[in-house]
N, C-alpha and C positions, 0 to 999 in steps of 0.2 A: 647141687639141687638140695635145698634144706627140707626139713620136715615140714609137712603141710602143703608142699607143692609150690611154695612161693619163691620166685627167683630172687636172689640176692646179688646185687652188683657191688663193685668196689666203690661206687659213688654214694652208696647208701650209708647214712650215719646211724650208729647205735648209741642211744642215750641211756644212761643209768636210771634205775627205778628210784623215784624220790619218795623219801619217807613222808608219812601223813603230816607230821609235825612241821616239815619244812614246806609243805604245799600252801599253807597260809601266807608265809612270807613271799613265795612266788607270786601269789596273787596280789599282794600288797605292791610288789615291784611292778606288775602289769598295770595296775591303776595308775601309779605314779608316771610310768613311762607313757601311758596313753594320754594322761592329761598334758604332759609337757610336749608331747608331739602334736597333739590337737591345738594347743596354744601356738606352737611354732607354725603350723600350717596356716592358722587363721592370720598370723602376723604376715606371712608371705603373701597371702591373698589381699590383704588390706593393710599395706605398709604405711599409710599416712596418718593413723591414729596416734594419740599421745602415749598410749600404753604399748602399741605394737611397733612404732617406728624404730626404736633403738634395738629391740630384739630381732626384728627382721634383718636390719643391717648387719648385726653381729653374726646372725646365721648365715647370710650370704657371704660374709668374709670367711667363715669357717668352711662351708661346703661349696660355695660358688653355685654353678647352675644345677648341681645335684642336690641342693637343699630340699626341694619338694619331694624327689623320689626317696631321699633319706627319711623324711617325715613319714611317708607312706609305709616304708618298711618298718619303722618304729611302732606305728599303729597296728601293724599285722603281728609284730612280736609281742605287743602288749596283750592283744587278743589271745595269742597262744598261751602266754604266762597265766592270764587270768582263767582260761578254761581249765587248765589242770589235767586234761586227758593226755595220756602218754602218747597215744596215736597221733593226736592233733599236733602235740609239740614236736614229734618226730618228723611229721610231714612238713611242718612249717620251718623247722630248724635248717634243713638241707637247702631249701629254697632261699631262705634268708641269707645263708652263707653264699650261695651262688650269686644272688643279686649284689651282695657286698663286694665280691671279687669283680663282678662286671663293672660296677660303678668306679671302684678304685682304679681298674685297668683303663676305663675310658677317660676318667679325669686325668690320670698320669700320662697317658698317650696324648691326649690333646695338649697338655702342658709342655711335653717334650717336642711334639710336632709343630705346633703353631707358635709357641713362645720361646722355648728352649729352657735349658737349666741355667739358672743364675750362678755366678761364682760362689764358692763356699763362703768366702769373707763377706759377701753381700746377701747371703741368704737370710740372715736375722732381720735386716733392715728392708727386704723386698716387700713391696705392696702385693697383696692377693690379687689375682686376676679373676677371670671368669671361672676358673676351676677351684678357686678357694685356697685356703691354707692346706687342705687334705691334698689336692692335686699338686700344689706347689712342693710340699715336703715330700710326698711319696715319689713324684717324678724326679725331684733333685737327689733323693737318696739313691734311687735305683741308678740314676746317671753317674753318681759318684762311684758306686761299686762296679758297674758294668759298662759305663760309657752310654752315650745316647743311643748308637746303633744296637748294642746289646740289650739295653733296657727295652727298647721297642720290639726287639725280637722276643724277649722274655714275656712281654705283655700279651703276646699271641696265645700261647699255651695257657696263660692265667685267664684270658677271656674264655678259651674253650672249656677250661675246668669250671668256671663259673656258670656258663651255659649249661654244662652237663648237670650241676647240682640244681640249677634253677629249673630244668625241665625233667629232672628224675631219670635221666637216661641210665640204662644198664650197659654191662660189657657186651652183651649180645647186640645191642644197637649199635655200638662202636665197631664191632666186627663187620656187621653188615655195611656200615658206611665205608669201612676200609676196602672192603671187596668191591664196592661200587666204584670207588676212586680208581682201583687198579684196572678194573675192566674198561673204565673210560679212557685211561691212559693207553691201554693196549689197543683200543679201537682208534684212537688218535694216531698211533704209530702205523696201523695198517692203512689208515687214510693217506698218510704222507707218503707211504710206499706206492700205493696206488696212483696218487697224484703225479708222482715222478714218471711212472709208465705211461700215463695217458696225457702227459703235458703236450706232446706234439699235436694229438688230435684236438686237445682243448684250445691250443693256440689257433689252429685252423678254423675251428668253429667260431671262435671269437672274432677272428677276422671277417668271416662271412657275415656274421651278425652286425659288426660294425659297419660293413658296406650296405646292409639293408637299412640300418638305422640312420645313416648319414643324412639322406634327405629330409627325414623327419626332424633330426637334431637341427639341421641348418634352418628348416622352417620355424622351429621353436626359438632359435636364436633371434631370427628376424622379428618374430612376434614380441619376444621379450624386450628387444631394443626398442621396437615401436611403442610398447607400453612404457618403457622407461622414459622415452622422450616425451610422451604425453604427460607423464607424471611430472617431469621437469617443467613442462609448460604450465601445467596446472598450478605447481607450486609457485613458479614466478608470477603468475596472474594473481594468486592469492595474496602474495607479498605486495604487488602493486595496489591491489585493492585496499589492503590494511594501511599501506602508507597514505594512499588518497584519503581514506576515511579519517585518519589522524590529522592530515593537513586540513581537511574540510572542517573538522571540528574546531581546530585552532583558528581558522579563518572566521568562522562563524562567531566565535567567542569575542575575537578582536573587533569584528564588524559591529556586534551588538554593543560592546563598550563604546566604540566610536560613534554609533548612531545615537546613543543616549547622550553622549557629550555634545554632538552637533544639535540634537533636539533642544537641550537645555540652553545652549548659546543662541540658537535661532530664535527661541521664545523670548528670551531676554532682549535681544536686538530688536525683534519686531515690535514688542511692546513699546520700547523706548522710541523707536521711530514713529509709531502711530501717535504716541503722546505728544512728540515734537511737532508732528504735522497738524494735529488738531489744536494744539496751543497756538500755532501760527494762524490757523483759521480763526480762532477766537480774537487774535489781534487785528485781523483783517476785517472782522465784522464791525469793529468800532465801539465806541462808549455808548451802549444803549441804543444804537441805530437799528439793531435787529436782534431783539432779546430772544425771539423765538429761535432763530438760527443759531444764536449763541448757546442756548439751552440744548438744542439737538447736537451740537458739537460737543458740548461737555458730557452728554450722555454716551458719546461714542468712545470716551477714554477707556482704556482696558481695564477691567476690573472695577468700574465704577457704577454706582446705582443711578436711578433717575434723578437728575438735579434740576431744581426750579431756578429759572433766571427771569428777571424783569417782572412780568405780570403773574408769575406763578406757574406758567405752563411747563409741563415736563415732557421729555421725550423718552421713547422706550429704550432701555438700556440694550446695548449690543452685546452678544455673547463674546466670550474670550476667543480670540484668533486661534487658528490651528497652529501646531507646533513648528512646522517647516516653512521655510521662506519661499522656496521656488522648486518647481519640478525640473526634470532633466530634459533640457532641449524642447520644452513645451512652450505653448503659447503664453505671452506676458499677460499680466493682470489687466482687467479692463473695468471701466465704470459699468454699473447696471444699466443706467439710462443716460445717454450722451446729452439729452435735453434737460437733465436735472443738475441743479447746482450742487457743488461739493458740500458734504455735510448732511445730505438728505438721505433718509432711509425710506425705501420704497415698500409700501405695505399694500398688498392687493389680497382681498378675501381672507384677511387675517394672517397672511404669510409674512414671514420676517425674512428680508433680504438685505444683505450688507451693501455698503458702498462699493466695494471692490471684492471680487471673488479671489480666493487664494487656491492655486492649483497644488495638489498634493505632490510630494517628493518621492521618488522611488526608494528612498532610504528606509521607508516603513516596510519594504519587502525584504525577504531574506535572499542572500546571495548563495545560490546552490551551485556547487562545483560538479561538472559533469565527469562520469567515470569513463575512462578509456581502456580498451583492450591493448594488450602488449604487442610489440613487434613479432615476438616469438610465436605467439598464437596465429597472427595473420600469415607469417611465413609458412606455418604447418598447414593452414587451410588452403593456402596457394598451392602447395605440393600436392595435397590430396585432391583438389579439383582437377588439376592437370593430369595426375596419375589415373584417376578414375576415368575420365573421359578418354584418355589414350587407350586404356584397356578396352573400351568398347569401339575403338576405331575412329573416335572423333578427336582428332588432334586440335587443341586449343592452347592459347598462351594467355596467361593472366597478366594483363598489361598494368593494372594498378588496383589498389583497394581503398575506398572511401569509407571511413569510419563515421557513422552517425550515432545518435543517442541510442537508437533501438537496433538498427541492423548495420551490417558492414556490406557495402555494395562492391562486389569484384567485377572489373571490367574484362570481358572475355573476348579475345580476338580469335575467330575461327581461322583454321588452316585453309589452304587452297582446296577448293572443291567440297568444302563442308558446308551444309545448309544449316541455317539457324534453327530450323525445326528439329534437327537431329539433337541439338542440345536440350531442347524441351522435352524431348522423348525420354531422356534419362534423368528427369527431375527426381523420381523416387529413389534411384540409385544413389544420387548425389546426397540426398536427405539421410539415406541410411549410412553413407560413409562418413559424413560430417556430424552425425548424431545431432541434427538440427530439428527443433520442434516443427517448423514449417520452413518452406523455400518459396521464393517468388522470383520468376524469371522474366525479365523485360525485353522483348524482341522487337527491335533493338532499342537502345536508349535514344530518345528523340534528340536529333541534332548531332550525334556522335556515331562512328562506324564501329561500335562495340555492342556486345550483349551484356545486360546487366544481370548479375546474379546476387540476390539479396539474402544473406544469412543472418539470422538473430544473433545478437551478442549474448554473452553469458549472463548479462544483467542489463535491464533497461535503465538508462540513465535519466534522471529527473531533469527536465528543462524548466528552469525557474522564469517566472514572468519578468523579473527585475532584469535579467541578462537580455532578454529581447527588447524591453523598453529602452535600455541604454545602448543597444546596438546601433551602429551607424545607419543601417538600412531604416530603422525606425525613426531616428532623429532627422534624417535628411529627406524623409518623404514629405511631399507637399500635399498629401491628402489631409483633409479635415477630420476624417473618420478612419484613423489607422487601427488595424486589428493586429495584435501580437499572437500569431498562429502557433509558432514552434520553430523547430529545426528539421531540415531535410536530411537525406541520407549523406549529404556532403558536410554536414554539420553547420551549414549556413542558416541564419535566421530567416524565417518566412514571414513576411509582413503583407497583410491585405489591405486594400482600400475599399471601404464599404460603399462609398458613393459611386465607385466604378464597377462594383460587382454586378448589379446594385442591390441584389437580395441574396440571401443564403439559406440553403437547406442543410441541416445537420441531422444525421440519422445513425443509429447503432443500438446494438442490444444493451440490456441492463448491465452496468458495471463496466462498460467499455471505455468511458470517459466522456460521454456526451454532456453531462451536466457541468463537469469541470470545464469543458470547452466553453459553454454558454457563459460561465461565470468569469472566465478569463477575457472573453469579448466584452462583457460588461465592464470589467475592471480596466481593460484597455480604453474604452471610451471615457471613463470617469477620471483617468489620469490625465487626459489631454483637453477635455471640453468642460466648460462652465455651463451652469443652467441657462445662461443667455444664449449659448451656441448649440445646446443639445437638449431635447426632451425625450423622455422614455415613456413608453406604454408597455407594461408587463402583463401578460396572461399566463397564469400558473395554475392549471386545473388540478395539479398534484398537491397544491396548497402548502408545500414545504421548502420548494426549491428557491423561491424568490421572496419569501415572507420577510427576510432580513432586510431587503432593500426598502421596505415601507418607511417613508418619511425623509428620504433624500430629496434635495431640492430639484433634481432633474425630472422627477415624476410628474406627469401631466394628469394622471389619474391613479388612484390607489390601486395597488397590486390586485389584478382580477383573479379571483379564485372560483367564482360562480359561473358555471357554464353558460346559464341564461343571460348573465351580464356581459359575457364576452362578445356576444353578437351586437349588443348596444354599442360597446366600445369601438368595435370595427366600423360600425355604421358612423360613429362620430369621426373616425379617422377618414372615412371616405368624404364626409361633409367638409372636413378640414382641408382635404386635398382639393375639393372643388373651389372652396373659398381662396386658396392660394392661387390656383390657376386663374381665377377671375381677376384677382388683384394684379397678378403679373401681366395678364392680357391688357388690362386697362392702362398700365404704365408702360407696355411696350417692351418687356423682357421675356426671354425664352426660358431661363433657368434660374435657380436660386443663387448660383454663383455670380452671375452677372448682376442680379438685382442687389445682393449684399455689397458688392463692390461699389455700386453706384449710389447707395443710400445716403452718404454725406453730401452728395452734390444734387439730390432730388429737391425740387422746390416744395415748400409746405403749402398745402391747399387751405383755403379759408374754411373754417368750420369743421375741419378734421384734424386728427392728431398728427404729429410729425411721423413720417415713415420710419420704422425701425428695422434692422436686420432680422430676417427670418431665421429661426433656429432650425437645425436639423431634427428630425424626428425618427426614432428607431422603435419599431414595434417588435417586441420579442415574445414569441409563442413557445413555451417550453414543451408542451405535449399536444401535437396536432391530432394524434389519433383520438383523444377523448373529445375534442371539439367536433371531429367528422363523425363520430358515432352519435353525439348528441343532437346536432343540427346540421347535417351536410348540406342541405339545400340553402342555408343561410351563410355558412361559414365559407364553403368553397367559392361562391360567386364574389364574396367580400375580398377574399385573399387574392383571387385572380384579378379582380378590378384594381386593387392597390399594387400588385406587382407589375401590372401592365402599364399603369399611368403615373404612379407616384414618384418615380425616380427624378424627373426633372424639377420638382418642387421640394426635394430633400427629404422625402419620407421613404425609409427603407425597412425591410422585413427581415427578421432572423427567426426561422421556423425550425424547430427540433422535434424529433419523435423517435421513440424506441420500437416502433412497429412499422417497418417500411414495406408495407404491402400496397398493392395496386389500388385498393379502395381507400387508402389514407393518402399516399402520395400519388395523386392522380396526374394524368398527362397534362391537364390545364395548369396545374400548380407547378410542375417541372418545367413547362414551356417557358415560364417567365422568371425562373430561378436558375440561371446558368452556373452560379458558383455554388458548389456542393462539397460537403465533407462526410466521409463515410467511416465510421469506426467499425470495430469487429462485428461481424453478423454471423448468423448460423448457417447460411447457405448462399450459393452463388446466385439464386434467384433474387434474394434481397439485395445483393450487391448490384446486380443489374437494374433493380427498380431505382436505386439511388444514383448510380453512376453511369448507367447504360453499358457496363462492362464488369467482368468479374475481377476478383482480387481481394475484396474486403473479407471474404470468408477466410483468408490465410493470415489476417492481422493478429497481433499477439495481445491486444487489449492494453489497458492501463495508459490510454492516451495515443497509442499507436493508430494512425489514421491515414487515409488517402484523400488528398485534397485536389479537387478538380477547379482550377481557376476558370474564370469566364472566357480567357483568351487562349486556352490550350486545349488540345484535344485528348491528352492523356493525363491521367491523375498522378500526382507526385505523393511519394511516401514521406510523411512528416510525423515527428514526435511532438505532440501538443504540449503547450505550456501548462504549468502547474501553479495554482495559487491556493494556499491554505485557508481554512476558515478563519483562523486568527487574523491573517492579513487582510481578508475581506472586511472582517468586523472593524478593524482599525481604519480602513478606507472609508467604510459607510460612516462610521463615527466622525471622521474628519469632515465629511460634508454636511452631516447633521448639525455640527456645531456652528456652521456658518450661517445657516438658514433653514427654513421650512418650505415645502413645496407649494406651488400655486396650482391647486386642483381645479379642473373644469367643473363647474356647477352641475350637479346631478339634474337640476331642473332643466338646464340646457339640453341634456341628453334626453331626458323625457320629453320635452318639446319636440325634439327631433324625431322620436319615435312616433309621436302622434302625427307629425307632418308626413312621416313615411307611410303610416298606416293610411292616412287620408289619400295620399298620392296612389297607393297600391289599390285602394278601393275604387278610386276614380278611373285608374288605368285598366284594372281587370274587369270591373263592372259585371257582366254576365258570367265571366269565369269563375266568380266566387260562389255562384249559385250551385253548381254541381258539388263542390266540396262542402258547402253548407248542407245540402241534402244528404250526403254521406254522414256528416256529423249528427244531423237529426235522426238518421236511421240508427246510429249507434246508441242514441238515448233510449230507444225503446227496449234495450236489452240490460239496463242497469238502472239503479235508483240514485246513484251518485256519480259525478264526473269530475275531472280536474284537467289542467292544461297538459300535464305529462300523460294522462290517459289518452286524450285526443291525439297528442303528438306520437304516441307509440302505435296506436291503432291505425292512423292514417298515413304515418310515415312522413310527417312534414316537420318543419322546424318549430322551435320555440315561439318566435314572434307571430307566425301564422296561426298556431294553435291558440295563442292567446287572443288573437283578434276573432278567430271563430267562436271562442267562448264568449266574448264580449257581444258578438252578434246574436248568440243564442239567448244571452241574458236580456238583450233589448227587445228581442221578439217574444219574451215571456216564456221560453222554454225551460229555463233553469233559473235558480235563484241561489244566493250565497248560503252555505250551511252554517248555522250558528255554532255548532259543536266543533267544526273544523274550518279554519279560515281559508285553507287552501282548496277545499272542495266545494262543489255546487250540488244542490239537490234537484233532481229531474222532477218536472211538473208534467206527469204523464197525461193529465187531462188536456194540457195546452197543445200536445203534439198529436192529438187525435186527427186522423185524416192526412198526416204527413207521410212521406215515403217511408216504408218499413224495409226490413231486411230482405224480403223477397224482391223489392224493387232496386236493391243494390247488391247483386250477386257477389261482387268482389268483397263484401264485407261479411259473408256468411261464416267464413272461417273464424273471424274476429268475434262474431256473435257467439259461435260454438265455444270458443275458448272461455267466454264469460260464464 
């Protein structure tokens, strides 16, 4: 113990007292050392500069990985030298010495342990490693004197000594550390002796513990093996999906290149063929015998302008033909008018129609490859189904698995004495074991002695429209209105015949695929029917679903987006139905098919045009709920009348709604639409409204649907076809290039409305008076009135409300408002003495609301 009470250890260094004249030199050395170390540290941190690149490389060659710590030690030393205080220098000197020993020991040890000592003759030419020249020469020197094992052993006390200097430990600290090590060794010895004495008891206790743990360990092994098998299945499935995606991308790219090449070749060949045919027609016309016909033929040359021939008359130039030459297994090309000579362009109401219609080719559609689940996953699901039902005492055998685009249907054969209802009872347990989103059990599959269990696939496969159009079921069908619906659970294409359905109801919640289904139905018709064979009426209250079809030559009337105008179009359709029935009855035919077949053999009557084949007409209503809310008294009778009578004369309805409630899809509408499609709905009640049975509430969406054909009692699970917006745009542009539509004159529809109003007035007579009295009673509570106001307050349709307002104006009760063209000003003086609200008790609530 030294004077002053301070403990001195053998690790503490004693520094001599520096004279004052030498202190300035030490400070200068500290400044120089600090500058060099700072520059070196900056070079190591930023070795890419022009001034730091070489210096950093040489520093790393010298010190290796310890270059940074050496720089830090040099900065600390420069601070101690510049400070000049003896206590500071004494405190820093010992720690610097300890850190130096630790760094040298670590660098030498790493060199000897990881790299080894190079031979003495190769030491001068050896390249520095990660430890630099310091580690290389220090380690090699120690290995030369003591050997590699001895050098490594010597580095241990060297490191301990450096740590002692670095931490400032005293001898007392080392004594305490030694005593602790001795006590630990003694305790370890006692533990070894005690373990030997109690080894027998420990072995027996371990045996009992293993016996208790054995069942748990076995269950854990089974669980681990099950999880590992599922992981293998998932990995194999992911590998199959990746391979299928790569193959699909490669096929799509190759198909795109081939499609472009075919389009260019077909365009060139078609233009050449048309030019040759029209030149032949010019030759047949003769020299000046028919200048007008010759000019019309010249005008039809591809890419030509209107050319004058003979007397200077010119014909309208025909637009360039579509790119593809023919469709896939579709109807051949036809003349527009069989009674018109070749080379004539039919123009009616400003419409432009070509001599021959060109059917589109399916090459404009993408070829989408379906994704399939692997055999390993199917086998695993079979095992889980059988194991789960056996555990509940319901023995079944999975006979087969049919993989569809959306679900896989497993055919279950119940054991002896097992009721099929017992399988339905454990539906939730099967869903839990299979980790399925939903399950659907069909008890049993129609026409087969098995129970169907439909389990969703890991991914919904997209069914392209092209693959259904090119399927043999679609090509070989004799129907004139074939519909590409999709693929069923067996993976087979499902094709519908609209003239046999004869009308279709489509319903499903938003986002389930209803609009895509309507678009695929329209596309299926456009791929096989020319405007001579098919006419379309489209009613789109949502104003966005069918707007792109505006302008195709198949349209008989512009796409209807106004709810008030929809009733007029339906009334015109009814009038067209009656006109066709009258014509067929006069000629002695029962339906449109027999009439169209007999058209070439019918005699031409004097003063009447030659009979032509009647085109089919399809009326598409995208949102029935809006029409039923706007004018149920007008829309429902029109739809019911069309669905009840229009089949025989070739008029068919496709009605879609996203709100399948009983006040929208009424019983009268359902009675005459036996073919129905249900997409995913929110409840079983909605499913029963559409299909008269449950099941649609368990659908997965994205085109997953239940299709109820007219000739089957149970719905079929089908994945609907998909057509993209780009493909639809190309198809629509294809038809627009060939011609423009021949619309029905609006004057004809207005005349029909007037005729209907007159007929209703003559038919109803006295029935109109009570409704008129109610309308007059309404006028007493307001200053202005409109059609929508009368319609809302009296609960009648738009046409009847408009007729009531016309009657009120004729009687002098209202007059048009100059400020607002849609409203009428009430003349209260003219209605004095008319029935008021007290005489119409049912309108008191309406008057109170005003």
